[in-house]
Residue, then its C-alpha position, 0 to 999 in steps of 0.5 A: x407918878x413914880x413913888x419910891x419907898x425906902x425901908x431898912x430891914x425886911x419888916x419895913x417894907x414886906x407888907x407893901x410887897x404883899x399887899x400891892x403884889x410887887x414883883x422883884x426887880x432882876x438886880x443883883x445888888x438891890x433888894x427892889x420891887x415894883x409894880x403899878x398901883x392906883x394909876x402909879x408906879x410904885x418902887x419899894x426897896x429894902x436899903x439895909x441899915x444905916x446912913x450910906x446904904x440908905x443914901x446910896x439907895x435913894x440916889x439909885x432910886x432918883x437915877x435909875x427909876x426917876x422917882x417923883x417923890x421918896x417916903x421912908x417908912x418904918x420904926x424909931x426910938x422916942x427921944x423923950x417921955x411924951x412920945x410913946x410906943x406906937x406914936x407916929x412921928x412925921x418928920x417936919x425935918x431931918x437932922x444928924x446927931x452924929x455929925x460933929x462938930x455942929x458947925x461943919x454939919x451946918x455948912x456941909x448938909x442942905x438947909x443947915x442941917x435941918x432938912x425940910x420935909x415936903x409940906x404936901x406929903x406932911x399934909x397927905x399923911x395927916x389925912x391918912x391918919x384921919x381916915x385910919x382914925x389915928x390921933x397919937x401922932x407928931x409932926x417933928x424932927x427925926x434925928x439920924x445916926x450910925x448907932x443903935x441908941x440903947x442907952x438913956x443917957x445918950x438918948x437924952x443927949x441926942x434930944x438936948x442937942x437935936x430937939x428931935x422926937x425920934x432917933x433912926x439910922x436913915x432918915x437924915x441920909x434919905x432927906x439929905x440926898x432927896x433934897x440934893x436932887x430936889x425930890x420931895x421926901x417924907x419920914x414916916x416913923x412909928x415909935x418901937x422903943x424908948x431908946x433905952x434898950x429895955x423893950x422893942x416892938x419894931x416889927x408891929x411899929x414897922x407894920x403900922x408905918x406901912x399901913x399909914x403909907x399904904x393910905x398915903x400912896x392910895x391918896x396920892 
């Protein structure tokens, strides 16, 4: 089995590199690390921030490494009050919050713009939560767009439009590319802020997601 892990920035992937003693691939374009873990081959990459970067990286992993599944690990902003900092959101589906009008998204994005994550990967993630005694998590939609959401009015508008529990800049494009290629995917995002520009714990949140995904990798 070949497992692809995508994170946007260094802190979202460095724990995997450290814990699994991964080696950097000899590639001048992408930051990709790989190694054998628990009888599986693991390919971890830092895509860079945003939908184009993460989408391009996802297609590259599929074309060049023939990954069997992709997990997007990292942090995200909460979109409404019950989802607290350090809560975890497992993507039930991913969608875009900046693809307008909605009818165009629905006719040009798989599954009418609500791209379903792998139920098997969700189940494995839940088992990892139980093992680590993490009970503050949700299986819920995640919305993505090419902007930092640091304003409460924008945050509330995204929640109203999408129903998503968390917002980031990569999950939807990763899911989109995976769905087009029939590759199972899941986004695992730990909440780092309330999408209001007030406080941000992205490093701690990214490391928490890494710990959860590590347990998933070992269980797969």
